[in-house]
C-alpha positions in Angstrom: -70.1 16.1 -1.2 -67.6 17.4 -3.8 -66.0 14.4 -5.3 -63.4 16.6 -7.1 -61.8 17.6 -3.8 -61.5 14.0 -2.8 -60.1 12.7 -6.1 -57.3 15.3 -6.3 -55.6 14.4 -3.0 -56.1 10.7 -3.7 -54.3 11.0 -7.0 -51.5 13.0 -5.4 -51.1 10.4 -2.7 -50.9 7.6 -5.3 -48.2 9.6 -7.2 -46.1 10.0 -4.1 -46.3 6.3 -3.3 -45.3 5.4 -6.9 -42.3 7.8 -6.7 -41.2 6.3 -3.4 -41.2 2.8 -4.9 -39.1 4.0 -7.8 -36.7 5.7 -5.5 -36.3 2.6 -3.4 -35.7 0.5 -6.4 -33.1 2.9 -7.8 -31.4 3.0 -4.4 -31.3 -0.8 -4.3 -29.9 -0.9 -7.8 -27.2 1.6 -6.9 -26.3 -0.4 -3.8 -26.0 -3.5 -5.9 -23.8 -1.7 -8.4 -21.5 -0.5 -5.7 -21.4 -3.9 -4.1 -20.4 -5.4 -7.4 -17.7 -2.8 -7.9 -16.1 -3.9 -4.7 -15.6 -7.5 -5.6 -19.0 -9.1 -5.1 -19.8 -9.9 -8.7 -18.9 -13.3 -10.1 -15.4 -13.7 -11.5 -13.4 -13.1 -8.4 -11.2 -10.2 -9.6 -10.3 -9.7 -5.9 -9.0 -13.2 -5.4 -5.2 -13.1 -4.7 -3.1 -14.8 -7.4 -2.2 -18.4 -6.6 1.5 -17.7 -6.6 1.3 -15.4 -3.6 2.3 -16.7 -0.2 0.4 -16.1 3.0 2.1 -12.7 3.8 1.6 -11.5 0.3 -2.0 -12.5 0.4 -2.5 -10.5 3.5 -0.9 -7.5 1.8 -3.1 -8.1 -1.3 -6.3 -7.9 0.7 -5.1 -4.8 2.6 -4.1 -3.2 -0.7 -7.6 -3.6 -2.0 -9.0 -2.0 1.1 -6.5 0.9 0.9 -7.5 1.5 -2.8 -11.2 1.5 -1.9 -10.6 4.1 0.8 -8.6 6.3 -1.5 -11.2 6.0 -4.2 -14.1 6.8 -1.9 -12.2 9.8 -0.5 -11.1 11.1 -3.9 -7.4 10.8 -3.1 -4.7 10.4 -5.8 -4.2 6.7 -6.8 -0.8 6.3 -5.3 0.1 3.3 -3.2 3.1 5.2 -1.7 0.6 7.4 0.2 -0.7 4.5 2.2 0.9 4.4 5.7 0.2 0.6 5.9 2.3 0.1 2.8 5.2 2.3 3.8 5.3 1.1 7.4 3.8 -2.3 7.7 3.5 -3.6 11.3 5.4 -6.8 10.6 8.8 -8.3 11.4 11.5 -6.9 9.0 11.9 -10.1 7.1 8.2 -10.1 6.2 7.8 -6.5 5.1 8.9 -6.8 1.5 6.6 -9.8 0.8 3.7 -7.8 2.4 4.4 -4.7 0.3 4.6 -6.8 -2.9 1.1 -8.2 -2.2 -0.2 -4.8 -1.1 1.0 -3.1 -4.2 -0.6 -5.7 -6.4 -4.0 -5.6 -4.6 -4.0 -1.8 -4.6 -3.3 -1.5 -8.3 -5.8 -4.2 -9.2 -8.5 -2.6 -7.1 -7.8 0.9 -8.5 -8.0 -0.5 -12.1 -11.3 -2.1 -11.3 -12.8 0.9 -9.5 -11.7 3.4 -12.2 -13.1 1.2 -15.0 -9.8 1.2 -16.9 -6.2 0.1 -16.7 -5.6 2.2 -13.6 -2.1 2.4 -12.2 0.1 0.0 -14.0 1.3 -2.8 -11.9 5.1 -3.0 -11.7 6.9 -5.7 -9.7 9.3 -4.5 -7.0 12.6 -3.5 -8.6 15.4 -6.0 -8.2 18.1 -5.2 -5.7 21.1 -3.4 -7.2 23.6 -5.7 -8.8 26.7 -6.6 -6.8 29.6 -4.9 -8.4 32.3 -4.9 -5.8 31.8 -8.4 -4.3 31.4 -7.4 -0.7 29.9 -3.9 -0.7 26.6 -5.2 0.6 28.1 -7.4 3.3 28.0 -6.1 6.9 31.4 -5.6 8.6 32.6 -8.7 10.4 32.8 -6.8 13.7 29.1 -6.1 13.8 26.9 -7.8 16.3 23.5 -9.2 15.4 21.6 -5.9 16.0 24.1 -3.9 14.0 23.8 -6.3 11.1 20.0 -6.0 11.3 20.3 -2.2 11.2 22.9 -2.4 8.3 20.5 -4.4 6.1 17.6 -2.2 6.9 19.7 0.9 6.2 20.6 -0.5 2.8 16.9 -1.1 2.1 16.1 2.5 3.2 18.7 3.9 0.9 17.3 1.9 -2.0 13.8 3.2 -1.4 15.1 6.8 -1.2 17.0 6.4 -4.4 14.1 4.8 -6.3 11.7 7.5 -5.1 14.2 10.4 -5.9 14.4 11.5 -2.3 17.3 13.5 -0.9 19.8 11.1 0.5 19.7 11.7 4.2 19.5 8.9 6.8 17.9 11.3 9.3 14.8 11.3 7.0 14.2 7.6 7.6 11.6 6.9 10.3 13.1 3.5 11.0 16.4 5.2 11.8 15.0 7.9 14.0 12.5 5.6 15.8 13.8 2.0 15.5 11.4 -0.7 16.4 13.8 -2.4 18.8 14.2 -2.5 22.6 15.7 0.7 24.0 19.0 -0.9 25.0 19.6 -2.0 21.3 18.7 1.3 19.6 22.2 2.8 19.4 23.7 -0.4 17.9 20.8 -0.6 15.4 21.3 3.0 14.4 25.0 2.6 13.9 24.4 -0.4 11.6 21.6 1.4 9.8 23.6 4.5 9.2 26.6 2.6 7.8 24.3 0.4 5.6 22.5 3.5 4.3 25.7 5.4 3.5 27.3 2.4 1.8 24.2 1.6 -0.3 23.6 5.2 -1.3 27.3 5.5 -2.4 27.0 2.4 -4.4 23.7 3.5 -6.1 25.1 7.0 -6.9 28.4 5.6 -8.2 30.5 7.0 -5.4 33.2 5.5 -3.2 31.9 4.2 0.1 34.0 4.8 3.2 33.5 1.7 5.3 
């Protein structure tokens, strides 16, 4: 029997086994590294700040998840591109708190994943100062649904102004497709349009009509 022909295949098999072990170890190390980068290492970088309330904490966690998805899919690091940030499925009175937490979680996660400062966290800008005393007050003749639309319209105008969008109420999804029962939509739109126009006039230094 030729021992040389037996020894060569045996050595090749041993080399293949050794390479497989190294590959498995490397894969395990890579998995551990990725797991650590998504918040599993000690230190708790992904723990919401103590000052956040329950809705803000929910937004914070969703913001981290949104940042992770953008990072994995090589999308630009821009919280404004996340639908769940722009249109949270929450009652109107909870949306700002949710967005505040979402923005903080998103920016913190991006900074962590990118290994640097990432997008700078900036708190939500304060509402525009009241100059005319009653410019931001809904007309007294408005009913409850019109007042709700009025305040949402002012918020929509502020967002368009902050993001340098063209001032056009028709571009606001919440105006075109209000999340209210069908019988209240016209009243809501009426209030929204007037709130939007008044806020935009105030923000651009024009005279408002109503």
